[in-house]
RODO-2510 file (C-alpha; in nm, 4 decimals, decimal comma):
residues 277
     n   res          X          Y          Z
     1     m    -1,5555     0,7202     0,6187
     2     s    -1,3321     0,4167     0,5473
     3     e    -0,9964     0,3644     0,4023
     4     r    -0,9641     0,2569     0,0408
     5     p    -0,7305    -0,0269    -0,0695
     6     s    -0,3620     0,0976    -0,0667
     7     s    -0,1106     0,0767    -0,3473
     8     h     0,2637     0,0942    -0,3195
     9     d     0,3897     0,4565    -0,3356
    10     v     0,5751     0,4260    -0,6613
    11     p     0,4969     0,6220    -0,9878
    12     a     0,2687     0,4526    -1,2268
    13     e     0,5432     0,3689    -1,4755
    14     v     0,6927     0,1415    -1,2183
    15     q     0,3768    -0,0324    -1,1065
    16     g     0,2886    -0,3805    -1,2336
    17     g     0,6094    -0,5476    -1,3568
    18     g     0,5383    -0,7353    -1,6667
    19     d     0,4549    -1,1052    -1,6979
    20     e     0,6441    -1,2501    -1,4068
    21     t     0,4538    -1,5221    -1,2214
    22     r     0,3837    -1,4571    -0,8561
    23     p     0,2944    -1,7161    -0,6180
    24     a    -0,0600    -1,6828    -0,4754
    25     a    -0,0285    -1,5561    -0,1177
    26     p    -0,2000    -1,3130     0,1143
    27     p    -0,0745    -0,9654     0,0633
    28     p     0,1981    -0,8695     0,3096
    29     a     0,1062    -0,6674     0,6037
    30     e     0,1431    -0,3015     0,5947
    31     p     0,0258     0,0098     0,7903
    32     s    -0,3243     0,1248     0,7670
    33     h    -0,3937     0,4673     0,6148
    34     a    -0,4681     0,5902     0,9767
    35     e    -0,1282     0,4748     1,0704
    36     r     0,0374     0,6213     0,7845
    37     c    -0,1309     0,9474     0,8309
    38     r    -0,0541     0,9610     1,2154
    39     t     0,3062     0,8768     1,1382
    40     l     0,3428     1,1657     0,8905
    41     v     0,1862     1,4235     1,1149
    42     a     0,3761     1,3058     1,4182
    43     s     0,7181     1,3089     1,2189
    44     a     0,6836     1,6797     1,1363
    45     s     0,6213     2,0046     1,3417
    46     r     0,5350     2,2575     1,0671
    47     g     0,2340     2,2674     0,8083
    48     a     0,0335     2,5017     0,6004
    49     l    -0,2584     2,6231     0,8361
    50     s    -0,5608     2,7464     0,6350
    51     t    -0,8412     2,9487     0,7808
    52     i    -1,1489     3,1336     0,6458
    53     a    -1,0521     3,4937     0,5699
    54     v    -1,2204     3,7788     0,7300
    55     d    -1,1066     4,0178     0,4604
    56     p    -1,1469     3,9361     0,1646
    57     a    -1,4442     3,7555     0,3291
    58     g    -1,4769     3,3760     0,2671
    59     y    -1,1546     3,3054     0,1096
    60     p    -0,9189     3,0298     0,2131
    61     y    -0,6228     3,1941     0,3928
    62     g    -0,3088     3,0035     0,4233
    63     s    -0,0055     3,0490     0,6559
    64     v     0,2898     2,8386     0,7778
    65     a     0,2526     2,7297     1,1489
    66     t     0,4394     2,5068     1,3822
    67     y     0,2630     2,2667     1,6010
    68     g     0,2755     1,9945     1,8611
    69     l     0,0421     1,7041     1,8965
    70     d    -0,1765     1,6042     2,1846
    71     p    -0,2136     1,2237     2,2737
    72     t    -0,4906     1,1729     2,0290
    73     g    -0,3069     1,3589     1,7279
    74     n    -0,4828     1,6953     1,7525
    75     p    -0,2373     1,9706     1,6512
    76     i    -0,1691     2,2438     1,8935
    77     f    -0,0508     2,5915     1,7975
    78     f     0,1043     2,8787     1,9792
    79     v    -0,0217     3,1747     1,7824
    80     s    -0,0179     3,5596     1,8092
    81     l    -0,3565     3,6964     1,8898
    82     m    -0,3001     3,9601     1,6237
    83     a    -0,2089     3,7103     1,3340
    84     e    -0,4526     3,6824     1,0526
    85     h    -0,5119     3,3085     1,1150
    86     t    -0,5890     3,3717     1,4790
    87     q    -0,8292     3,6524     1,3945
    88     n    -0,9961     3,4409     1,1296
    89     a    -1,0518     3,1580     1,3797
    90     m    -1,1912     3,3750     1,6320
    91     r    -1,4758     3,4571     1,3840
    92     d    -1,4986     3,1217     1,2050
    93     p    -1,3274     2,8160     1,3656
    94     r    -1,3386     2,6072     1,0494
    95     a    -0,9686     2,5271     0,9613
    96     s    -0,7328     2,2770     0,7924
    97     l    -0,3597     2,1840     0,8365
    98     l    -0,1817     2,0381     0,5412
    99     v     0,1303     1,8406     0,6357
   100     t     0,3762     1,6841     0,3834
   101     e     0,6513     1,4576     0,3815
   102     p     1,0040     1,5913     0,2938
   103     v     1,0854     1,5466    -0,0809
   104     p     1,4347     1,3832    -0,1464
   105     a     1,6399     1,5584    -0,4040
   106     g     1,5497     1,4892    -0,7577
   107     a     1,2296     1,2805    -0,6636
   108     d     0,8803     1,3601    -0,7787
   109     p     0,7022     1,5698    -0,5004
   110     l     0,3663     1,4078    -0,5958
   111     a     0,5055     1,0692    -0,5014
   112     s     0,5551     1,2029    -0,1488
   113     g     0,2900     1,1773     0,1229
   114     r     0,0538     1,4383     0,2546
   115     a    -0,2353     1,4734     0,4871
   116     t    -0,4933     1,7460     0,5395
   117     l    -0,6448     1,7511     0,8814
   118     m    -0,9905     1,9522     0,9043
   119     g    -1,1680     2,0597     1,2079
   120     p    -1,2479     2,3535     1,4416
   121     l    -0,9541     2,5534     1,5529
   122     t    -1,0370     2,6914     1,9038
   123     r    -0,8421     2,8576     2,1918
   124     v    -0,7048     2,6080     2,4619
   125     d    -0,8655     2,6603     2,8120
   126     d    -0,6358     2,8310     3,0584
   127     a    -0,6510     2,5136     3,2833
   128     d    -0,5030     2,3138     2,9983
   129     r    -0,2467     2,5708     2,9018
   130     p     0,0399     2,3902     3,0938
   131     a    -0,0240     2,0706     2,9074
   132     a    -0,0611     2,2303     2,5928
   133     q     0,2674     2,4297     2,6380
   134     a     0,4586     2,1103     2,7201
   135     l     0,3460     1,9320     2,4166
   136     y     0,4112     2,2411     2,1894
   137     l     0,7749     2,2913     2,3371
   138     a     0,8457     1,9139     2,2986
   139     a     0,8083     1,9673     1,9235
   140     n     0,9343     2,3191     1,9014
   141     p     1,2069     2,3704     2,1777
   142     t     1,3279     2,6858     2,0088
   143     a     0,9954     2,8658     2,0977
   144     a     1,0765     2,8641     2,4664
   145     y     1,2200     3,2167     2,4463
   146     y     0,8754     3,3553     2,3556
   147     i     0,6495     3,1095     2,5259
   148     e     0,5513     3,3638     2,7863
   149     f     0,4698     3,6475     2,5422
   150     g     0,1302     3,7902     2,6602
   151     d    -0,0098     3,8470     2,3241
   152     f     0,0110     3,4752     2,2236
   153     a    -0,2097     3,1944     2,3001
   154     f    -0,2470     2,8030     2,2393
   155     y    -0,5087     2,6976     1,9955
   156     r    -0,5982     2,3362     1,9050
   157     l    -0,7372     2,1756     1,5903
   158     d    -0,9819     1,9262     1,6980
   159     v    -0,9406     1,6817     1,3995
   160     a    -1,2881     1,5859     1,2534
   161     s    -1,2029     1,4794     0,9170
   162     i    -0,8700     1,3803     0,7322
   163     r    -0,7732     1,3416     0,3739
   164     y    -0,4470     1,1219     0,3243
   165     v    -0,2616     1,0809    -0,0112
   166     g     0,0428     0,8584     0,0136
   167     g     0,1631     0,9101    -0,3286
   168     y     0,0413     0,7629    -0,6661
   169     g    -0,2613     0,5352    -0,6022
   170     r    -0,2526     0,5519    -0,2419
   171     m    -0,5345     0,7856    -0,1143
   172     s    -0,8379     0,7892     0,1125
   173     w    -1,0599     0,9739     0,3523
   174     v    -0,9352     0,8484     0,6958
   175     d    -1,1901     0,8039     0,9759
   176     a    -1,0925     1,0503     1,2569
   177     g    -1,1450     0,8025     1,5273
   178     r    -0,9032     0,5613     1,3579
   179     y    -0,6470     0,8319     1,3207
   180     a    -0,6786     0,9134     1,7004
   181     a    -0,6317     0,5625     1,8097
   182     a    -0,3494     0,4896     1,5667
   183     e     0,0187     0,4901     1,6869
   184     p     0,2997     0,6687     1,4914
   185     d     0,5384     0,4204     1,3304
   186     p     0,8276     0,3560     1,5695
   187     l     1,0629     0,3207     1,2990
   188     a     0,9940     0,6481     1,1234
   189     p     1,3010     0,8268     1,2788
   190     a     1,5366     0,5509     1,1733
   191     a     1,3768     0,4736     0,8424
   192     a     1,5898     0,7220     0,6246
   193     g     1,9136     0,5529     0,7848
   194     i     1,7783     0,1980     0,7258
   195     i     1,6953     0,2595     0,3790
   196     g     2,0232     0,4364     0,2924
   197     h     2,2178     0,1550     0,4536
   198     m     2,0424    -0,1119     0,2527
   199     n     2,0824     0,0608    -0,0832
   200     a     2,4440     0,1380    -0,0151
   201     d     2,5637    -0,1858     0,1337
   202     h     2,3158    -0,4719     0,0752
   203     a     2,1996    -0,4373    -0,2942
   204     e     2,2752    -0,8131    -0,3385
   205     a     2,0500    -0,9094    -0,0479
   206     q     1,7510    -0,7101    -0,1988
   207     v     1,7912    -0,8943    -0,5295
   208     l     1,7649    -1,2196    -0,3395
   209     y     1,4639    -1,0881    -0,1516
   210     c     1,2950    -1,0234    -0,4723
   211     r     1,3903    -1,3376    -0,6400
   212     y     1,3260    -1,5925    -0,3706
   213     l     1,0774    -1,4340    -0,1317
   214     a     0,8719    -1,2064    -0,3560
   215     g     0,8340    -1,4528    -0,6584
   216     r     1,0433    -1,2378    -0,8926
   217     p     1,2919    -1,4705    -1,0252
   218     e     1,4014    -1,2404    -1,3138
   219     t     1,5068    -0,9569    -1,0731
   220     t     1,8420    -0,8089    -1,1882
   221     a     1,8581    -0,5110    -0,9366
   222     a     1,6445    -0,3716    -0,6470
   223     s     1,6443    -0,0764    -0,4195
   224     m     1,4539    -0,0114    -0,1029
   225     s     1,2143     0,2582    -0,1058
   226     a     1,0248     0,2498     0,2275
   227     v     1,0228     0,0689     0,5597
   228     d     0,7847     0,0527     0,8601
   229     r     0,7213    -0,1630     1,1633
   230     y     0,5584    -0,4301     0,9398
   231     g     0,7893    -0,4643     0,6561
   232     f     0,9505    -0,2705     0,3604
   233     e     0,9016    -0,1690     0,0105
   234     m     1,1546    -0,2175    -0,3029
   235     v     1,1627    -0,1188    -0,6580
   236     a     1,2556    -0,4296    -0,8376
   237     e     1,4150    -0,4206    -1,1948
   238     s     1,4012    -0,7001    -1,4564
   239     p     1,3815    -0,7274    -1,8415
   240     a     1,0177    -0,6922    -1,8067
   241     g     1,0274    -0,3628    -1,6359
   242     r     1,0348    -0,1971    -1,2861
   243     a     0,7862    -0,3136    -1,0291
   244     a     0,6897    -0,2313    -0,6767
   245     v     0,7486    -0,5164    -0,4203
   246     r     0,6571    -0,5338    -0,0461
   247     l     0,7728    -0,7925     0,1993
   248     a     0,6579    -0,8363     0,5659
   249     f     0,8923    -0,8827     0,8513
   250     p     0,8395    -1,2239     1,0367
   251     e     0,7288    -1,0037     1,3287
   252     p     0,6665    -0,6192     1,3640
   253     c     0,9789    -0,4511     1,4415
   254     s     1,0053    -0,1355     1,6704
   255     t     1,3834    -0,0549     1,6429
   256     g     1,6700    -0,0513     1,3891
   257     d     1,8233    -0,3453     1,5716
   258     e     1,5258    -0,5613     1,5194
   259     v     1,5046    -0,4535     1,1673
   260     r     1,8575    -0,5760     1,1315
   261     k     1,7899    -0,9110     1,2816
   262     a     1,4834    -0,9613     1,0592
   263     m     1,6592    -0,8846     0,7492
   264     v     1,9281    -1,1129     0,8236
   265     a     1,6982    -1,4102     0,8878
   266     m     1,5191    -1,3190     0,5705
   267     v     1,8269    -1,3106     0,3482
   268     g     1,9270    -1,6500     0,5089
   269     e     1,6020    -1,7956     0,4077
   270     a     1,6456    -1,6493     0,0459
   271     r     1,9778    -1,8082     0,0223
   272     r     1,8536    -2,1327     0,1368
   273     l     1,5890    -2,1329    -0,1153
   274     a     1,8421    -2,0287    -0,3821
   275     a     2,0496    -2,3280    -0,2908
   276     g     1,7411    -2,5531    -0,3427
   277     g     1,6824    -2,5951     0,0270
***
């Protein structure tokens, strides 16, 4: 299974952008769907776990479950042996885990990302329990008080298939091998802070980015909507309407400080171009 071409995570009414002329250029670098999916799953520790019900037989049974991740992105659960989902998995290991991005207040929930991981859900061997416990507790430290309960066990979902939806127009079946090899985006923990800071304090800079670096000279306002190691996305406004814009950093960034330096350099370049340089 391969990834389909991606589109910016912006509702349909802001796609496009009217008749503005854009310079011909390669599309800016952005994360693959495997990277986006791995980042989404690594940024959470809870999802909707679905198993095949024993009674009523054959129906999907959904429950909320916390998880940690092994080095290849397989979710690890610590579950009661008496829980319905555990009893279901004992009889039929086919299962899935749905993980969703948080939805900002007032935002369209369908514009947020979600990933469904599918595969067999099986008990972790006793020899692997210490490693599974460490991974689970790293993601769920409050579970330490019941981690030694005798009627609980660790189960692992061995990811065999993934459906990723990153919002409007961005979706694909993600190859399980690519997902396993992908690295979570290092900026994910800092993304909300970067976006908030740029929108609160650097609105003028974003207009300059759109006008002089993205080929949208009619831009009147812009706001950042996403940021990752490769670049960032904005919603640009102009008399022609609203449009999704993506710009790449000069080099991939791993920290907030690297992002700050990259954006300072980019706004300097935009100002130089604005002055006719």
